[in-house]
C-alpha positions in Angstrom: -7.5 30.1 115.0 -8.5 27.4 113.0 -6.2 24.8 114.8 -4.5 23.4 111.6 -1.2 22.8 111.3 1.1 25.6 109.4 3.3 24.4 106.7 5.9 26.8 105.0 6.4 26.3 101.0 8.3 28.2 98.7 6.7 30.0 95.9 8.7 27.8 93.4 8.0 24.7 95.1 4.3 25.4 95.0 4.7 26.1 91.4 6.9 23.1 90.4 4.1 20.6 91.8 2.3 20.9 88.9 4.4 23.2 86.3 7.9 21.2 86.6 10.6 20.5 84.2 10.2 17.2 82.6 14.0 16.0 82.0 16.7 15.9 84.6 19.6 18.0 83.6 23.5 17.3 84.1 24.5 18.8 87.7 27.6 20.6 86.1 25.1 22.3 83.4 22.4 22.7 86.3 25.2 24.5 88.6 26.7 26.7 85.7 22.9 27.8 84.7 22.3 28.8 88.2 25.6 30.8 88.8 24.9 32.4 85.2 21.2 33.3 86.2 22.2 34.8 89.6 24.4 36.9 88.0 22.1 38.1 85.5 19.5 38.8 88.1 21.9 41.2 89.9 22.9 42.9 86.6 19.2 43.4 85.6 18.4 44.6 89.1 21.0 47.0 89.3 20.0 48.5 86.0 16.6 48.7 87.3 17.2 50.5 90.3 19.0 53.2 87.8 16.4 53.2 84.8 12.6 52.1 86.5 10.3 53.9 88.6 10.4 52.6 92.3 12.2 49.8 91.5 12.9 47.5 94.7 14.6 44.1 94.3 14.2 40.8 96.0 11.1 42.1 98.1 9.7 39.4 100.7 6.0 38.1 100.3 3.8 35.7 101.6 0.5 34.5 101.6 -1.7 31.4 103.1 -3.8 29.1 101.3 -6.3 27.3 103.7 -6.4 23.3 102.9 -8.7 20.8 104.2 -6.2 20.2 107.4 -3.5 22.8 107.1 -2.6 26.2 106.7 -0.1 26.4 103.5 2.3 29.5 104.2 3.7 30.4 100.8 6.8 32.7 101.0 9.5 33.8 98.2 11.3 36.8 97.1 9.9 38.8 94.1 12.6 39.5 91.8 11.6 42.9 91.6 8.6 45.3 92.1 8.3 48.5 90.7 5.7 51.2 89.3 4.5 52.2 85.9 4.0 55.6 84.8 0.3 55.6 85.6 1.2 54.2 88.9 0.2 50.8 88.6 2.3 48.2 90.4 4.4 46.0 88.4 5.8 42.4 89.2 8.9 41.6 87.2 10.2 38.2 87.3 13.5 37.9 85.8 14.9 34.9 83.8 18.0 33.8 82.1 16.9 33.4 78.2 17.4 33.7 74.6 16.3 36.5 72.1 13.4 34.4 71.1 12.5 32.7 74.6 8.8 32.0 74.4 6.9 32.8 77.6 7.3 29.8 80.1 4.0 29.1 82.0 6.0 28.1 85.2 8.0 31.6 85.0 4.3 33.5 84.4 2.8 31.2 87.4 5.8 32.6 89.6 4.9 36.2 88.9 1.3 35.4 89.5 2.1 33.7 92.8 4.1 37.2 94.0 1.1 39.2 92.2 -1.4 37.5 94.1 0.8 38.2 97.4 1.4 42.1 96.7 -2.6 42.5 96.0 -3.5 40.8 99.1 -0.7 42.6 101.3 -1.4 46.3 99.7 -5.3 45.7 99.1 -4.5 46.5 95.2 -7.4 45.8 92.9 -5.1 44.7 90.2 -1.2 44.5 89.0 0.9 44.1 86.0 2.8 41.0 85.7 6.1 41.2 83.6 8.0 38.4 82.7 11.7 39.4 81.5 14.4 37.2 79.7 17.8 38.7 79.9 21.1 37.4 78.6 24.1 36.8 81.1 24.8 40.6 81.3 21.3 41.5 82.4 20.1 43.2 79.2 16.6 42.4 78.3 15.9 39.7 75.3 12.2 39.2 75.5 9.5 40.9 77.8 6.1 39.7 78.2 3.5 41.9 79.9 0.0 41.8 81.2 -2.5 43.3 83.6 -4.4 40.9 85.9 -7.0 41.8 88.3 -6.7 40.8 92.0 -9.6 37.9 91.9 -8.1 36.3 89.1 -4.7 36.3 90.7 -6.1 35.0 93.8 -8.2 32.2 91.8 -5.0 31.0 90.3 -2.9 31.4 93.5 -5.7 29.0 94.9 -5.6 26.4 91.9 -1.8 26.0 92.1 -1.5 25.5 95.9 -4.1 23.0 96.0 -2.3 20.1 94.6 0.9 21.4 96.7 -1.6 21.4 99.9 -2.9 17.7 99.1 1.0 16.5 98.9 1.9 18.3 102.0 -1.2 16.7 103.8 0.2 13.4 102.6 3.3 14.0 104.4 1.5 15.0 107.7 -0.3 12.2 108.1 2.6 9.6 107.1 4.8 11.9 109.6 1.8 11.5 112.5 2.2 7.7 112.1 6.0 8.1 112.4 5.7 10.3 115.4 3.2 7.7 117.2 5.0 4.9 116.7 8.4 6.6 117.8 6.7 7.7 121.0 6.1 4.2 121.8 9.0 3.1 120.5 11.0 0.9 122.9 15.0 0.4 123.0 15.2 -2.6 120.5 17.6 -4.4 123.0 16.6 -6.3 126.2 19.0 -4.0 127.9 21.7 -1.3 127.5 25.2 -1.9 127.3 27.6 -0.4 129.4 28.1 3.1 128.4 25.0 3.2 126.1 22.5 4.6 127.9 24.9 7.5 128.9 25.7 8.3 125.4 21.9 7.9 124.3 21.2 10.2 127.0 23.9 12.8 125.9 22.5 12.9 122.2 19.2 13.6 123.2 20.4 16.5 125.0 22.1 17.9 122.5 19.3 17.6 119.8 17.2 19.1 122.5 19.1 22.1 123.1 20.5 22.4 119.8 23.8 21.7 121.5 27.1 20.0 119.9 28.2 16.7 121.7 31.9 15.7 121.0 31.9 11.7 122.4 34.6 9.4 122.8 32.8 6.0 122.4 34.9 2.7 122.1 34.0 -0.4 120.3 31.6 -2.5 122.0 29.0 0.1 123.4 26.9 0.0 120.2 27.3 3.8 119.8 25.4 3.4 116.5 22.4 2.5 117.9 22.8 4.6 120.8 23.2 7.7 118.4 20.3 6.9 116.4 18.0 5.8 118.8 17.3 9.1 120.8 18.0 11.5 117.6 14.8 9.7 116.0 13.0 9.9 119.5 13.9 13.6 119.2 12.5 13.9 115.8 9.2 12.1 116.8 8.8 15.0 119.3 9.4 17.5 116.9 12.8 18.7 117.9 14.4 18.1 114.5 13.7 17.4 110.7 15.4 14.7 110.3 18.2 12.4 111.3 21.6 12.7 109.1 23.7 9.9 109.9 27.2 10.4 108.5 30.6 8.5 108.2 33.7 8.2 106.1 33.2 4.4 105.2 31.0 1.8 103.5 31.1 -0.2 106.6 29.8 2.6 108.9 26.8 3.1 106.4 25.8 -0.5 106.5 25.8 -0.4 110.4 23.6 2.5 110.3 21.1 0.7 107.9 21.4 -2.3 109.7 20.5 -0.5 113.0 17.6 1.4 111.2 16.6 -2.0 110.3 16.3 -3.3 113.8 14.3 -0.3 114.7 11.5 -0.9 112.3 11.2 -4.5 113.5 10.8 -3.1 116.9 7.9 -1.0 115.7 9.4 2.7 113.8 7.6 3.3 110.9 10.4 5.4 109.1 11.4 6.4 105.7 15.3 5.6 105.5 17.4 6.0 102.7 21.2 5.6 101.7 23.2 7.8 99.3 25.9 6.2 97.6 28.2 8.0 94.9 26.5 8.7 91.8 29.3 6.9 89.9 28.6 3.9 91.8 24.8 3.5 91.0 24.6 4.4 87.7 23.3 2.4 85.2 24.9 3.4 82.3 28.6 1.8 81.0 29.9 5.5 81.3 27.8 8.2 82.7 26.1 10.8 80.7 23.7 12.8 82.4 22.1 14.6 79.5 18.7 13.5 78.8 19.3 12.9 74.9 21.5 9.9 76.0 20.2 8.6 79.3 16.6 7.6 79.2 16.7 7.6 83.1 17.1 11.3 82.7 14.4 11.9 79.9 11.2 12.8 81.6 12.7 12.1 85.0 10.0 14.6 86.9 7.6 13.1 85.1 8.0 9.8 86.8 9.3 11.0 90.1 5.9 11.5 92.2 4.8 7.9 91.3 8.3 6.9 92.9 7.9 8.8 95.8 4.1 8.2 96.6 5.2 4.2 96.7 7.8 5.0 99.4 5.5 7.0 101.4 2.8 4.2 101.2 5.6 1.6 102.4 6.7 4.0 105.2 3.0 3.8 106.9 3.2 0.3 106.8 4.5 -1.8 109.9 8.5 -1.8 109.9 8.4 1.3 107.6 10.5 1.5 104.4 14.3 1.4 104.1 15.9 2.3 101.0 19.7 1.0 100.9 21.7 1.3 97.7 20.3 -2.0 96.4 16.5 -1.2 97.2 16.7 2.4 96.1 18.3 0.7 92.5 15.1 -1.8 92.6 12.7 1.7 92.9 14.6 3.3 90.3 14.5 0.7 88.0 10.6 0.0 88.3 10.0 3.7 87.7 12.7 4.3 85.1 14.5 6.7 87.3 18.4 8.0 88.1 19.0 6.1 91.0 21.1 8.6 92.5 18.8 11.7 91.8 16.0 9.4 93.3 17.8 8.9 96.5 18.1 12.7 96.7 14.5 13.4 96.2 13.8 10.2 98.7 16.4 12.2 101.2 14.5 15.5 101.5 11.3 13.3 102.4 13.4 11.1 104.7 13.5 10.6 108.7 16.8 9.3 108.3 19.7 9.8 105.9 22.7 7.6 105.9 25.6 8.8 103.9 29.2 10.1 103.3 30.3 13.3 104.8 30.8 14.8 101.5 27.0 15.4 101.3 27.2 18.0 104.2 30.9 19.1 104.0 31.9 18.8 100.7 31.2 22.4 98.8 30.9 20.7 95.6 29.0 17.8 96.6 26.6 18.8 99.5 23.1 18.5 99.3 21.3 21.8 99.6 18.8 21.8 102.3 19.5 18.6 103.7 21.2 19.6 106.9 19.1 22.5 108.0 16.9 21.5 110.8 18.4 17.9 111.0 20.0 16.3 113.7 23.5 15.7 112.5 25.3 12.5 113.6 28.9 12.4 112.3 30.4 8.7 113.0 34.2 8.1 112.8 34.6 11.9 113.4 38.4 11.9 113.7 38.4 11.7 110.2 36.4 14.9 109.7 38.9 17.6 109.8 40.8 15.9 107.0 38.1 15.3 104.9 37.1 18.9 104.8 40.4 20.3 104.7 40.9 18.2 101.6 37.4 19.5 100.2 38.5 23.2 100.3 42.1 22.7 98.9 43.4 22.4 95.5 46.1 21.3 93.4 47.4 21.8 89.9 49.5 19.1 88.8 51.6 19.0 85.8 51.2 15.3 85.4 47.5 15.2 85.9 47.0 18.1 83.7 49.0 16.2 81.0 46.9 13.2 81.3 43.8 15.2 81.1 44.8 16.7 77.8 45.9 13.3 76.4 42.4 11.8 77.1 40.5 15.2 75.5 42.9 14.5 72.6 42.1 11.1 72.3 38.5 11.4 72.7 37.8 14.9 70.9 41.1 15.7 69.1 43.6 18.5 69.7 41.9 21.3 68.1 39.0 21.7 71.2 38.9 24.9 73.4 39.5 22.4 76.1 42.7 20.6 74.6 43.9 24.1 74.3 43.1 25.3 77.5 44.7 22.5 79.3 47.8 23.3 77.0 48.2 27.0 78.4 47.6 25.8 82.0 50.5 23.5 81.5 52.7 26.1 80.0 51.7 28.5 82.6 52.6 26.0 85.4 55.8 25.3 83.6 57.0 29.0 83.5 55.9 29.3 87.0 58.2 26.7 88.2 61.2 28.4 86.7 60.8 31.1 89.1 63.2 31.4 92.4 60.2 31.7 94.7 58.5 28.4 93.1 61.9 26.4 94.1 61.3 27.7 97.5 58.4 25.6 98.1 56.0 28.2 99.3 54.6 30.9 97.6 52.6 34.1 99.0 50.3 34.0 96.2 49.5 31.5 93.0 50.8 32.3 89.8 48.6 34.9 88.4 48.9 33.3 84.6 47.9 29.7 86.4 45.2 31.5 88.1 43.7 32.4 84.3 44.6 29.5 82.5 42.6 27.1 85.0 40.0 29.8 85.0 40.1 29.1 81.1 39.8 25.1 81.5 36.7 25.6 83.7 34.8 27.7 81.0 36.1 25.2 78.1 35.3 22.1 80.3 31.9 23.4 81.0 31.2 24.4 77.7 32.4 20.9 76.4 30.0 19.1 78.9 26.8 21.1 77.3 28.0 19.8 73.9 28.0 16.4 75.2 31.5 15.7 75.5 32.1 14.2 78.9 35.4 12.0 79.9 38.2 14.5 80.2 35.9 17.5 80.6 34.5 16.1 83.7 37.6 15.8 85.5 39.0 19.2 84.2 36.0 21.0 85.5 36.1 19.3 89.2 39.9 20.5 89.1 39.4 23.9 87.5 36.4 24.7 90.0 38.1 23.4 93.3 41.2 25.8 92.0 39.0 28.6 91.9 36.9 27.8 95.1 40.2 27.6 96.8 42.0 30.9 95.2 38.8 32.8 96.2 39.1 32.0 99.7 42.8 32.5 100.3 43.4 33.9 103.3 46.2 33.4 106.3 44.4 29.6 106.8 45.8 28.5 103.6 49.3 27.8 102.0 50.5 28.0 98.9 52.9 24.8 98.5 55.0 24.3 95.4 57.0 21.1 94.5 59.0 19.7 91.4 59.9 21.4 88.1 58.8 21.0 84.5 56.7 18.0 83.9 56.6 17.2 87.6 55.6 20.8 88.5 52.8 21.0 91.4 50.9 23.7 93.3 48.6 23.2 95.9 46.4 25.4 97.6 46.3 24.0 100.9 43.6 24.5 103.3 45.3 24.5 106.5 42.6 24.5 109.0 38.9 23.7 108.2 37.2 24.1 111.7 35.2 27.3 110.6 33.8 25.5 107.9 33.0 22.4 110.2 31.4 24.9 112.6 29.1 26.8 110.2 27.8 23.4 109.0 26.9 22.3 112.7 25.2 26.1 113.2 22.7 24.6 110.6 21.6 21.8 112.4 19.5 21.2 115.2 22.4 19.5 116.9 25.4 17.6 116.2 27.1 14.7 117.5 30.8 14.0 116.7 31.7 10.6 117.7 34.5 8.1 117.6 36.5 5.6 119.4 39.3 8.2 119.3 38.3 11.6 119.9 40.0 12.6 122.7 41.6 14.9 124.2 38.9 17.0 123.3 40.8 20.3 123.1 42.6 18.9 120.4 39.2 17.7 118.7 37.7 21.2 119.4 40.6 22.8 117.5 40.3 20.8 114.5 36.4 20.6 114.3 35.7 24.1 116.0 34.2 25.2 119.0 31.5 27.2 120.6 30.2 28.0 123.8 27.6 25.3 125.3 29.7 22.5 123.5 29.4 18.9 125.4 32.0 16.4 125.9 31.7 12.7 127.1 34.4 10.1 127.2 33.3 6.7 127.9 35.5 3.6 129.1 35.8 0.3 127.1 33.1 -2.1 127.9 35.6 -5.0 127.7 37.8 -6.7 130.5 41.5 -5.5 129.6 42.7 -9.1 131.1 41.7 -10.3 127.7 44.1 -8.2 126.0 47.7 -8.8 126.4 49.8 -5.9 125.5 53.2 -4.8 125.5 56.1 -2.4 124.4 59.1 -3.6 122.7 61.2 -0.2 123.2 62.9 0.0 119.6 63.9 3.5 118.2 61.8 3.6 114.9 61.9 7.5 114.6 62.6 8.3 110.9 66.3 8.8 111.1 66.6 5.1 112.7 64.1 3.2 111.0 66.5 1.6 108.5 69.3 0.7 111.1 66.7 -0.6 113.2 64.8 -2.5 110.8 66.4 -6.1 111.5 65.4 -5.7 115.2 62.1 -4.5 114.4 61.5 -7.7 112.3 63.1 -9.9 115.0 60.4 -8.1 117.4 57.8 -9.5 115.0 58.9 -12.8 114.4 59.2 -13.4 118.3 55.8 -12.2 119.0 54.4 -14.3 116.1 56.2 -17.8 117.2 54.8 -17.1 120.9 51.3 -16.2 120.1 49.3 -18.5 117.7 46.7 -17.1 115.2 46.0 -14.5 112.4 47.8 -11.1 112.8 47.7 -7.6 111.4 50.9 -5.8 111.5 50.9 -2.2 110.6 53.8 0.2 109.6 54.3 3.8 109.1 54.9 3.5 105.7 54.8 1.3 102.6 58.4 1.4 102.1 59.3 0.7 105.5 56.4 -2.4 105.3 58.7 -3.4 102.3 61.8 -3.2 104.0 60.8 -5.4 107.2 58.6 -7.6 105.6 61.5 -8.5 103.2 63.5 -9.7 106.2 60.8 -11.7 107.6 60.4 -13.6 104.3 64.0 -14.6 104.5 63.6 -16.1 108.0 61.7 -19.6 108.9 57.9 -18.6 110.3 56.3 -22.3 109.6 52.8 -22.4 108.9 52.6 -18.4 108.6 51.7 -16.8 105.2 53.1 -13.3 105.0 50.7 -11.0 102.8 50.8 -7.5 102.1 48.3 -4.4 101.4 49.3 -3.1 98.3 49.4 0.8 97.2 46.0 1.7 95.1 44.1 -1.5 96.3 40.6 -1.4 95.6 37.8 -2.9 97.4 37.4 -6.0 96.0 41.4 -6.6 96.2 41.1 -5.7 100.0 38.1 -7.9 100.6 40.3 -10.8 98.8 43.3 -10.3 101.1 41.2 -10.3 104.3 39.5 -13.8 103.1 43.0 -15.2 104.6 41.5 -14.6 107.9 38.5 -16.6 107.3 38.8 -20.0 109.3 39.8 -23.1 107.5 42.0 -21.8 104.9 45.0 -23.8 106.0 48.1 -21.4 107.2 47.6 -18.9 109.6 47.6 -15.1 108.0 50.1 -12.4 108.8 48.8 -9.3 106.7 51.0 -6.4 106.6 49.3 -2.9 106.2 49.9 0.7 106.9 48.6 2.9 109.7 45.8 5.1 108.6 45.1 2.8 105.7 41.8 0.8 104.8 42.6 -2.2 106.7 43.4 -0.1 109.9 39.9 1.3 110.2 36.6 0.4 109.6 37.2 -3.7 109.4 35.6 -6.1 111.6 37.7 -9.4 112.5 35.9 -10.9 115.5 36.9 -14.2 117.2 39.4 -16.4 115.7 39.6 -14.6 112.9 41.7 -11.9 114.2 44.0 -12.7 117.5 47.3 -10.5 117.0 47.9 -6.9 116.2 51.3 -5.4 116.0 51.8 -1.7 115.3 55.2 -0.4 114.2 56.0 3.5 115.4 53.5 6.2 117.1 52.1 6.7 113.6 53.0 10.5 113.3 52.8 11.4 109.8 55.7 12.1 107.9 56.8 16.1 108.5 56.3 16.7 104.7 55.5 20.1 103.4 51.9 20.0 104.2 52.1 18.9 107.7 54.7 21.3 108.0 52.5 23.9 106.6 49.7 23.3 109.2 52.2 22.9 112.2 53.5 26.3 111.4 49.8 27.7 111.2 48.8 26.2 114.7 52.4 27.2 116.3 51.4 30.9 114.6 48.3 30.8 116.7 49.9 29.9 119.9 48.8 26.4 119.8 50.9 23.3 120.0 51.3 22.6 116.3 53.8 19.5 116.8 50.7 17.7 118.7 48.0 18.8 116.9 49.5 18.0 113.6 52.0 14.8 114.5 51.5 13.4 117.8 47.7 13.2 118.3 46.8 12.2 114.8 49.6 9.6 114.9 48.3 8.1 118.2 44.5 8.2 116.5 45.7 5.9 114.0 47.6 3.3 116.6 44.3 3.2 118.5 42.2 2.9 115.7 44.6 -0.3 114.4 44.7 -1.6 117.6 41.3 -1.6 118.2 40.9 -4.2 115.3 41.5 -6.8 117.6 39.0 -7.1 120.5 35.7 -6.3 119.0 33.3 -8.6 121.4 33.2 -9.6 124.9 34.8 -13.1 123.9 37.4 -11.9 122.2 40.9 -12.3 123.1 44.2 -11.3 121.5 47.8 -9.9 122.0 49.1 -6.6 121.0 52.6 -5.3 120.5 53.6 -2.3 120.2 56.9 -1.3 118.8 58.4 2.2 119.2 60.5 3.6 122.4 58.4 6.8 122.3 55.6 4.8 124.1 57.7 5.3 127.5 57.1 8.9 126.9 54.5 10.2 129.6 52.6 12.4 127.0 52.5 9.6 124.6 50.9 7.0 127.1 48.6 9.7 128.4 46.8 9.7 124.9 46.2 6.0 125.6 44.5 6.5 128.9 40.6 5.8 129.0 41.1 3.2 126.1 41.3 -0.7 126.5 45.1 -0.2 125.3 45.9 1.9 128.1 43.9 -0.2 130.3 46.0 -3.4 129.2 49.2 -1.8 129.5 48.6 -0.7 132.9 47.5 -4.0 134.2 50.9 -5.4 132.2 53.3 -3.5 134.7 
């Protein structure tokens, strides 16, 4: 026993330490090339099994390299092993190429690594290395063969491993400094808040035991720190590779990065990185990732090591290194790198990664290698099932396809393959809309002609991107790829929904339940924590997020004094059929509340339409000193920020802002103290029973579940509690809450408020 630590790396990672590509390729082209290459590999391997002697595909091999302070265990799967007629072993490396493809040194080096592994395993004196370039059908285009002695292969193996081992030793030294700092890290506050220690302890157990934790953690207990602190302590003990903090909102990412900064101030030497959307951080006026266009893509991999070395050096300093979106952009600017791709590279080295849920759960956006071995912390987990469900669904919409075709025509003319493919898709959708089954609103299978047309759109869009045409091609590829994914997975968990006709025809492949996908992601982690202020009842959460034996549940009470919240109910019937008739009564109840309770107010409605109706009535009445404002459809972040500025002190008239339940103003905003003193919620928040909701309800009913509760009642009350939660944000806050709906008198509805500050305040008012 050497006493050295063993680090596992792949053959490809070893070779790419020194023999890497220079330029960054567009993601769409890289993904397409990988798919084509995988298919070509399989076809060649099938042919080799028929025609070659002792042909064995995908053979696992490994060998060790002894560095100064560690053992590098190099592993991989040789594309193929076979024998020549004279009995000599052959290592075959298969690559997608062209007829005149020259021998690429990195490809030969990969074959040499496997050659050494085979010689070491089987005691061979020599092997033949073959690098075979094939076309998309697996046919041979160019072949390079050469015999190598075992000693020469061993020498090359060592030469390739040495720089990789040096880099891994540097990473290990940094990790040891991190672990020492975490072992001595105190909780960064003088004391735990009420419920915070209990939550933190449960997070640690979930990571230690590789379990899933469902936690209802209300505002005020400091759940972000209570999740990050124990998970990072677990990382320092070797219980997980890194901590992933995922959230659906920018404000959640900001809170997590702030918490990590506080841990750094307390002594943690961490490397932390925030991942933001590629379009948001791109330095070009119009994103184009081709190296011949973007100077940040050209030579990216040549300049990347210096940036990573700088990050590692900062991470071992007191306070560690935290790369927010802005700080990562500054590092990228310094080294002339793509900011987004730099953050991805940093994430693979980081101790804590903060980003959107898409980076684990969206099949088109997920970052490969990020989740396995990590502790996964999912904030605002009540939104997760909907986000993942949408990621696995797809829509073919005539209006969207027509807009893409117009854009393509303006950019590149009407004779391009993409323009013609989009025309064919529009025609196929229009023809399908004439069928009686289409008019019924639901089909057993999507139209076959539309499947073929969208496949052609995908291929044409990918080809357009490879030729440097962006714009419509990017969106067309996304639409068609999503359709292909959903179409390939179509089973009882999907519904094919149709609506409209002609230029308004629409087909949706709707994923009805994403629990299996969510559960699959958690199986790759070293523990998953789903937490939110609105996650109970846990049996409902388990239906939407998946469940398995050993799952843990934790419900924490609100730390705030319910006496600081005045809560009451106005029992007006606002069910859909009665809304218009009772709009004056609703407006009257709102006006009376505003007259009786000073301070700014947020008023939440079940829809924009009903908001317009009721607010129109209020504007006709006299509410002296009150500015009535409204959230608008499709508001951007800057517009919302301008609207919320009305709540700032010293703005004159008090503000009463109308918004919709489930919208951007109902979650993730913080208006403590005098900025917000009233919240009014109209309805129990249940979504409109449209075709999507009805399809999901029918699915759960067919599974002997309560579809109405899972798809209507529960998500509606989640919206209500989230909206009402904007009111009391600190122990000093006070406020008044008005719930307008006769259904709040129902026992089942009131039961969903139990354990929340709203439920406690309502109980105190009776």
